[in-house]
ZAZAFI-714755 format. One line per 8 residues: number of its first residue (from 1); their letters; for each residue x, y, z of N, C-alpha, C, O. Coordinates in Angstrom, 1 decimal. Example, Ala and Ser with C-alpha at 12.3 -4.5 7.8 and 13.67 -1.06 7.14 Angstrom:
<rs>
1 = as = 13.2/-5.7/7.8/12.3/-4.5/7.8/13.2/-3.3/7.8/14.2/-3.3/8.5 ~ 12.8/-2.2/7.1/13.7/-1.1/7.1/12.9/0.0/7.9/13.4/1.1/8.0
</rs>
This chain:
<rs>
1 = mlisvssd = 0.9/-1.2/0.0/0.0/0.0/0.0/0.9/1.2/0.0/1.9/1.3/0.7 ~ 0.5/2.3/-0.8/1.3/3.5/-0.8/0.6/4.5/0.2/-0.6/4.8/0.1 ~ 1.4/4.9/1.2/0.9/5.8/2.2/1.7/7.2/2.1/2.9/7.2/2.1 ~ 0.9/8.2/1.9/1.4/9.6/1.9/1.5/10.1/3.3/0.6/10.0/4.1 ~ 2.7/10.6/3.7/2.9/11.0/5.1/3.4/12.5/5.1/4.3/12.9/4.3 ~ 2.8/13.3/6.0/3.3/14.6/6.1/3.5/15.0/7.5/2.9/14.4/8.5 ~ 4.5/15.9/7.7/4.8/16.4/9.1/5.4/17.8/8.9/6.1/18.0/8.0 ~ 5.0/18.7/9.8/5.5/20.0/9.8/6.8/20.2/10.5/7.4/21.2/10.5
9 = tdapvarl = 7.2/19.1/11.2/8.4/19.1/12.0/9.1/17.7/11.7/8.5/16.7/11.7 ~ 10.4/17.8/11.6/11.2/16.5/11.5/11.4/16.0/12.9/12.6/15.9/13.3 ~ 10.4/15.6/13.5/10.4/15.1/14.9/10.7/13.6/14.9/10.4/12.9/13.9 ~ 11.2/13.1/16.0/11.5/11.7/16.2/10.3/10.8/15.9/10.5/9.8/15.2 ~ 9.1/11.2/16.4/8.0/10.3/16.1/7.6/10.3/14.6/7.1/9.3/14.2 ~ 7.8/11.4/13.9/7.5/11.4/12.5/8.5/10.5/11.7/8.1/9.8/10.8 ~ 9.8/10.5/12.1/10.7/9.6/11.5/10.4/8.2/11.8/10.5/7.3/11.0 ~ 10.0/7.9/13.1/9.6/6.6/13.5/8.4/6.1/12.7/8.3/5.0/12.3
17 = lvaelrer = 7.4/7.0/12.5/6.3/6.7/11.7/6.7/6.2/10.3/6.2/5.1/9.8 ~ 7.5/6.9/9.6/8.0/6.5/8.3/8.7/5.2/8.3/8.4/4.3/7.5 ~ 9.6/5.0/9.3/10.3/3.7/9.4/9.3/2.6/9.7/9.5/1.5/9.1 ~ 8.4/2.8/10.6/7.4/1.8/10.9/6.5/1.4/9.7/6.3/0.2/9.5 ~ 6.1/2.4/9.0/5.3/2.1/7.8/6.1/1.3/6.8/5.6/0.3/6.2 ~ 7.3/1.6/6.6/8.2/0.9/5.6/8.5/-0.5/6.2/8.4/-1.5/5.4 ~ 8.7/-0.7/7.4/8.9/-2.0/8.0/7.7/-2.9/7.9/7.8/-4.1/7.8 ~ 6.5/-2.3/7.8/5.3/-3.0/7.6/5.0/-3.3/6.2/4.0/-3.9/5.8
25 = ghevrahg = 5.9/-2.9/5.3/5.8/-3.2/3.9/5.1/-2.2/3.0/4.8/-2.4/1.9 ~ 4.9/-1.0/3.6/4.2/0.0/2.8/5.3/0.9/2.1/6.4/1.1/2.6 ~ 4.9/1.4/1.0/5.7/2.5/0.3/5.2/3.8/0.9/4.1/4.0/1.1 ~ 6.2/4.7/1.1/5.9/6.0/1.7/6.3/7.1/0.8/7.4/7.1/0.2 ~ 5.3/8.0/0.6/5.6/9.3/-0.1/5.6/10.4/1.0/4.6/10.6/1.6 ~ 6.7/11.1/1.2/6.9/12.1/2.2/6.6/13.5/1.7/6.9/13.8/0.6 ~ 6.0/14.3/2.7/5.7/15.7/2.4/6.2/16.5/3.6/6.3/16.0/4.7 ~ 6.4/17.8/3.4/6.7/18.7/4.5/8.1/18.5/5.0/9.0/18.4/4.2
33 = alepgadp = 8.3/18.6/6.3/9.6/18.5/6.9/10.3/17.2/6.6/11.5/17.1/6.8 ~ 9.6/16.2/6.2/10.2/14.9/5.9/10.7/14.8/4.5/11.4/13.8/4.2 ~ 10.5/15.8/3.7/11.0/15.8/2.3/11.8/17.1/2.1/11.3/18.2/2.1 ~ 13.2/16.9/2.0/14.0/18.1/1.8/13.6/19.0/0.7/13.3/18.6/-0.4 ~ 13.5/20.3/1.1/13.1/21.3/0.1/11.6/21.5/0.0/11.1/22.5/-0.6 ~ 10.8/20.7/0.7/9.3/20.9/0.6/8.9/21.9/1.6/9.6/22.1/2.6 ~ 7.7/22.4/1.4/7.1/23.4/2.4/6.7/22.7/3.6/5.8/21.8/3.5 ~ 7.2/23.0/4.8/6.9/22.3/6.0/5.7/22.8/6.8/5.3/22.3/7.8
41 = qwavcaea = 5.0/23.9/6.3/3.9/24.4/7.0/2.8/23.3/7.1/2.5/22.6/6.1 ~ 2.2/23.2/8.3/1.3/22.1/8.5/0.1/22.1/7.5/-0.3/21.0/7.1 ~ -0.4/23.3/7.2/-1.6/23.3/6.3/-1.2/22.9/4.9/-1.9/22.2/4.2 ~ 0.0/23.3/4.5/0.5/23.0/3.1/0.8/21.5/3.0/0.4/20.8/2.0 ~ 1.6/21.0/3.9/2.0/19.6/3.8/0.8/18.6/4.0/0.8/17.5/3.4 ~ 0.0/18.9/5.0/-1.2/18.0/5.2/-2.1/18.0/4.0/-2.6/17.0/3.6 ~ -2.3/19.2/3.3/-3.1/19.3/2.1/-2.5/18.4/1.0/-3.2/17.7/0.3 ~ -1.1/18.5/0.9/-0.4/17.7/-0.2/-0.7/16.2/0.0/-1.0/15.5/-0.9
49 = aardvaag = -0.6/15.7/1.3/-0.8/14.3/1.6/-2.2/13.9/1.3/-2.5/12.8/0.7 ~ -3.2/14.8/1.7/-4.6/14.5/1.5/-4.9/14.5/0.0/-5.7/13.7/-0.4 ~ -4.3/15.4/-0.7/-4.6/15.4/-2.2/-4.1/14.1/-2.8/-4.7/13.7/-3.8 ~ -3.0/13.6/-2.4/-2.6/12.3/-2.9/-3.6/11.2/-2.8/-3.9/10.5/-3.7 ~ -4.3/11.2/-1.6/-5.4/10.2/-1.4/-6.6/10.5/-2.3/-7.1/9.6/-2.9 ~ -7.0/11.8/-2.3/-8.2/12.2/-3.1/-8.0/11.9/-4.6/-8.9/11.5/-5.3 ~ -6.7/12.0/-5.0/-6.4/11.8/-6.5/-6.2/10.4/-6.8/-6.0/10.0/-8.0 ~ -6.1/9.5/-5.8/-5.8/8.1/-6.0/-4.3/7.8/-6.2/-3.9/6.7/-6.5
57 = aadqavvc = -3.5/8.8/-5.9/-2.0/8.6/-6.0/-1.5/8.0/-4.7/-0.3/7.5/-4.8 ~ -2.2/7.9/-3.7/-1.9/7.2/-2.5/-3.1/6.5/-2.0/-4.2/6.9/-2.2 ~ -2.9/5.3/-1.3/-4.1/4.6/-0.8/-4.6/5.2/0.5/-5.8/5.3/0.7 ~ -3.7/5.7/1.3/-4.1/6.4/2.5/-3.0/7.4/2.9/-2.0/7.5/2.2 ~ -3.3/8.2/3.9/-2.3/9.1/4.3/-2.2/9.2/5.9/-3.2/8.9/6.5 ~ -1.1/9.7/6.4/-0.9/10.0/7.8/-0.4/11.4/7.8/0.7/11.7/7.3 ~ -1.1/12.3/8.5/-0.7/13.7/8.5/-0.4/14.1/10.0/-1.1/13.7/10.9 ~ 0.7/14.8/10.2/1.1/15.1/11.6/1.4/16.5/11.7/2.0/17.2/10.8
65 = cwtgtgas = 1.1/17.0/12.9/1.6/18.3/13.4/1.7/18.2/14.9/1.4/17.2/15.4 ~ 2.0/19.3/15.6/2.3/19.3/17.0/1.1/18.6/17.8/1.3/17.7/18.6 ~ -0.1/19.1/17.5/-1.3/18.5/18.2/-2.1/17.5/17.3/-2.8/16.7/17.8 ~ -1.8/17.6/16.0/-2.6/16.8/15.1/-3.9/17.5/14.6/-4.5/17.1/13.6 ~ -4.3/18.5/15.3/-5.5/19.2/15.0/-5.5/20.0/13.7/-6.3/19.8/12.8 ~ -4.4/20.8/13.6/-4.3/21.6/12.3/-4.2/20.7/11.1/-4.8/21.0/10.1 ~ -3.4/19.7/11.2/-3.2/18.8/10.1/-4.5/18.1/9.7/-4.8/17.9/8.5 ~ -5.3/17.7/10.7/-6.6/17.0/10.4/-7.6/18.0/9.8/-8.3/17.7/8.9
73 = iaankvpg = -7.6/19.3/10.3/-8.4/20.3/9.7/-8.1/20.5/8.2/-8.9/20.6/7.3 ~ -6.8/20.7/7.9/-6.3/21.0/6.6/-6.7/19.8/5.7/-7.2/20.0/4.6 ~ -6.4/18.6/6.1/-6.7/17.4/5.3/-8.2/17.3/5.0/-8.6/16.9/3.9 ~ -9.0/17.6/6.0/-10.5/17.4/5.8/-11.1/18.5/4.9/-12.2/18.4/4.5 ~ -10.3/19.5/4.5/-10.8/20.5/3.5/-10.7/20.0/2.1/-11.2/20.5/1.2 ~ -10.0/18.8/1.9/-9.8/18.3/0.6/-11.0/17.3/0.3/-11.2/16.3/1.1 ~ -11.8/17.6/-0.7/-13.0/16.8/-1.0/-12.6/15.3/-1.2/-11.6/15.0/-1.8 ~ -13.3/14.4/-0.5/-13.1/13.0/-0.6/-12.2/12.4/0.5/-12.0/11.2/0.6
81 = vraalctd = -11.7/13.3/1.3/-10.9/12.9/2.4/-11.7/12.9/3.7/-12.5/13.8/4.0 ~ -11.5/11.9/4.5/-12.1/11.7/5.8/-10.9/11.5/6.8/-10.5/10.3/7.0 ~ -10.4/12.6/7.3/-9.3/12.5/8.2/-9.8/12.4/9.7/-10.7/13.1/10.1 ~ -9.1/11.6/10.4/-9.5/11.4/11.9/-8.2/11.5/12.7/-7.2/10.9/12.5 ~ -8.4/12.4/13.7/-7.3/12.6/14.7/-7.4/11.5/15.7/-8.4/11.4/16.4 ~ -6.4/10.7/15.8/-6.5/9.5/16.7/-5.3/9.6/17.7/-4.2/9.7/17.4 ~ -5.7/9.4/19.0/-4.8/9.4/20.1/-4.6/8.0/20.7/-3.7/7.9/21.6 ~ -5.4/7.1/20.2/-5.3/5.7/20.8/-5.8/4.7/19.8/-6.4/5.1/18.7
89 = aytaagar = -5.6/3.4/20.0/-6.0/2.4/19.1/-7.5/2.3/19.0/-8.0/2.0/17.9 ~ -8.2/2.4/20.0/-9.7/2.3/20.0/-10.2/3.4/19.0/-11.1/3.1/18.2 ~ -9.8/4.6/19.1/-10.2/5.7/18.2/-9.8/5.4/16.8/-10.6/5.6/15.9 ~ -8.6/4.9/16.6/-8.2/4.6/15.2/-9.1/3.5/14.6/-9.5/3.6/13.4 ~ -9.4/2.4/15.4/-10.3/1.4/14.9/-11.7/1.9/14.6/-12.2/1.6/13.5 ~ -12.2/2.7/15.4/-13.5/3.3/15.2/-13.5/4.2/14.0/-14.5/4.2/13.3 ~ -12.5/5.0/13.8/-12.4/5.9/12.7/-12.4/5.1/11.4/-13.1/5.5/10.4 ~ -11.7/4.0/11.3/-11.7/3.2/10.1/-13.1/2.5/10.0/-13.7/2.5/8.9
97 = rwndanvl = -13.6/1.9/11.0/-14.8/1.1/11.0/-16.1/2.0/10.7/-16.7/1.8/9.7 ~ -16.3/3.0/11.5/-17.6/3.7/11.4/-17.5/4.9/10.4/-18.5/5.3/9.9 ~ -16.3/5.5/10.2/-16.2/6.7/9.4/-15.5/6.4/8.1/-15.4/7.3/7.2 ~ -15.0/5.2/7.9/-14.2/4.9/6.7/-13.1/5.9/6.5/-12.9/6.3/5.3 ~ -12.5/6.3/7.5/-11.4/7.3/7.5/-10.3/6.8/6.5/-9.9/5.7/6.6 ~ -9.8/7.7/5.7/-8.7/7.4/4.8/-7.5/8.2/5.1/-6.5/8.0/4.4 ~ -7.5/9.0/6.0/-6.4/9.8/6.5/-6.3/9.8/8.0/-7.3/10.1/8.7 ~ -5.2/9.3/8.5/-4.9/9.3/10.0/-4.2/10.6/10.3/-3.2/10.9/9.7
105 = alglrlts = -4.7/11.3/11.3/-4.0/12.5/11.8/-3.4/12.1/13.2/-4.0/11.5/14.0 ~ -2.1/12.5/13.4/-1.4/12.2/14.7/-0.8/13.5/15.2/-0.3/14.4/14.5 ~ -0.8/13.6/16.5/-0.1/14.7/17.2/1.3/14.3/17.5/1.6/13.2/18.1 ~ 2.3/15.1/17.2/3.7/14.8/17.4/4.0/14.9/18.9/5.0/14.3/19.4 ~ 3.3/15.8/19.6/3.6/16.1/21.0/3.4/14.9/22.0/4.3/14.6/22.8 ~ 2.3/14.2/21.8/2.0/13.2/22.8/2.0/11.7/22.3/1.8/10.8/23.1 ~ 2.3/11.5/21.0/2.3/10.1/20.5/3.7/9.5/20.8/4.7/9.9/20.2 ~ 3.6/8.5/21.7/4.9/7.8/22.0/5.0/6.6/21.0/4.1/6.3/20.2
113 = epvlkeil = 6.2/6.0/21.0/6.4/4.8/20.1/5.4/3.7/20.4/4.9/3.2/19.4 ~ 5.2/3.3/21.6/4.3/2.2/21.8/2.8/2.5/21.4/2.1/1.7/20.7 ~ 2.4/3.8/21.6/1.1/4.2/21.2/1.0/4.3/19.7/0.0/3.9/19.1 ~ 2.0/4.8/19.1/2.1/4.9/17.6/1.8/3.5/17.0/1.0/3.3/16.1 ~ 2.6/2.5/17.5/2.4/1.2/17.0/1.1/0.6/17.2/0.5/-0.1/16.3 ~ 0.5/0.9/18.4/-0.9/0.4/18.7/-1.9/1.0/17.7/-2.8/0.4/17.2 ~ -1.7/2.3/17.5/-2.6/3.1/16.6/-2.5/2.5/15.2/-3.5/2.2/14.5 ~ -1.3/2.3/14.7/-1.1/1.7/13.3/-1.7/0.3/13.3/-2.3/-0.1/12.2
121 = dawfatgp = -1.4/-0.5/14.3/-2.0/-1.9/14.3/-3.5/-1.8/14.1/-4.1/-2.5/13.2 ~ -4.2/-1.0/14.9/-5.6/-0.9/14.8/-6.1/-0.3/13.5/-7.0/-0.8/12.9 ~ -5.4/0.7/13.0/-5.8/1.4/11.8/-5.7/0.4/10.6/-6.7/0.3/9.8 ~ -4.6/-0.4/10.5/-4.5/-1.3/9.3/-5.2/-2.6/9.5/-5.5/-3.3/8.5 ~ -5.6/-2.9/10.7/-6.4/-4.2/10.9/-7.9/-4.0/10.8/-8.6/-5.0/10.7 ~ -8.3/-2.8/10.7/-9.8/-2.5/10.7/-10.2/-1.9/9.3/-9.5/-1.0/8.8 ~ -11.2/-2.5/8.8/-11.8/-2.0/7.5/-13.1/-1.3/7.8/-13.6/-1.3/8.9 ~ -13.6/-0.7/6.7/-14.9/0.0/6.9/-16.1/-1.0/7.2/-16.1/-2.1/6.7
129 = sddaedrg = -17.0/-0.5/7.9/-18.2/-1.2/8.3/-19.1/-1.5/7.0/-19.1/-0.6/6.1 ~ -19.8/-2.6/7.0/-20.8/-2.9/6.0/-22.2/-2.5/6.5/-23.1/-2.7/5.7 ~ -22.3/-2.0/7.7/-23.6/-1.7/8.3/-24.2/-0.5/7.5/-23.5/0.4/7.2 ~ -25.5/-0.7/7.2/-26.2/0.3/6.3/-26.2/1.7/6.9/-26.0/2.7/6.2 ~ -26.3/1.8/8.2/-26.3/3.1/8.9/-25.0/3.8/8.8/-24.8/5.0/8.5 ~ -23.9/3.0/9.0/-22.5/3.5/8.9/-22.3/4.0/7.5/-21.7/5.0/7.2 ~ -22.6/3.1/6.5/-22.4/3.5/5.1/-23.2/4.7/4.7/-22.8/5.6/3.9 ~ -24.4/4.8/5.3/-25.3/6.0/5.0/-24.6/7.3/5.5/-24.7/8.3/4.9
137 = nvahvgrl = -24.0/7.2/6.7/-23.3/8.4/7.2/-22.1/8.8/6.4/-21.9/10.0/6.1 ~ -21.4/7.8/6.0/-20.2/8.1/5.1/-20.7/8.7/3.8/-20.1/9.6/3.3 ~ -21.8/8.1/3.2/-22.3/8.7/2.0/-22.8/10.1/2.2/-22.6/11.0/1.3 ~ -23.4/10.4/3.3/-23.8/11.8/3.6/-22.7/12.7/3.7/-22.7/13.8/3.1 ~ -21.6/12.3/4.3/-20.4/13.2/4.3/-19.9/13.4/2.9/-19.4/14.5/2.6 ~ -19.9/12.4/2.1/-19.6/12.6/0.6/-20.4/13.6/0.0/-19.9/14.4/-0.9 ~ -21.7/13.6/0.3/-22.6/14.7/-0.3/-22.3/16.0/0.2/-22.4/17.0/-0.5 ~ -21.8/16.1/1.4/-21.4/17.4/2.0/-20.2/17.9/1.2/-20.1/19.1/0.9
145 = dagrags = -19.2/17.1/0.9/-18.1/17.4/0.0/-18.6/18.0/-1.3/-18.1/19.0/-1.8 ~ -19.5/17.2/-1.9/-20.0/17.6/-3.3/-20.7/19.0/-3.2/-20.5/19.8/-4.1 ~ -21.4/19.3/-2.1/-22.1/20.6/-2.0/-21.1/21.7/-1.8/-21.3/22.8/-2.3 ~ -20.0/21.4/-1.1/-18.9/22.4/-0.8/-18.2/22.7/-2.1/-17.8/23.9/-2.3 ~ -18.0/21.7/-3.0/-17.2/21.9/-4.2/-18.0/22.9/-5.1/-17.3/23.6/-5.9 ~ -19.3/22.9/-5.0/-20.1/23.8/-5.9/-20.2/25.2/-5.3/-20.8/26.0/-6.0 ~ -19.7/25.4/-4.1/-19.9/26.8/-3.5/-18.9/27.8/-4.1/-18.9/28.9/-3.7
</rs>
């Protein structure tokens, strides 16, 4: 799977994220502070990673900033992206299952190595729900994107 990764800071957890994804067999496309010469601003690099997903150039993305909030907000402005800020494995599994999240947002400040690995385990082990209500909610979010694109 090709995973687009962005970070506004070349932080140890961001480097660990890239290494962990590669160790799990994923190809990584880096943005922001993880790519020499790229714009490291959280809004810019999170958008770039999210656009990779929306365009089909990446299967999923992981966007990072100090709290994860700004990166998730920027990613969610890209139509077709459902970014979820996850601080634990339970939230990551729920985001994949109930929201069909395709972008994981992480905070660089509080995500430790063990928590990062637990989040990634849950994220990649969980697929989207087949429940009609869950699919209906995801479809509704898609219609919100379509309405925003026409504004």
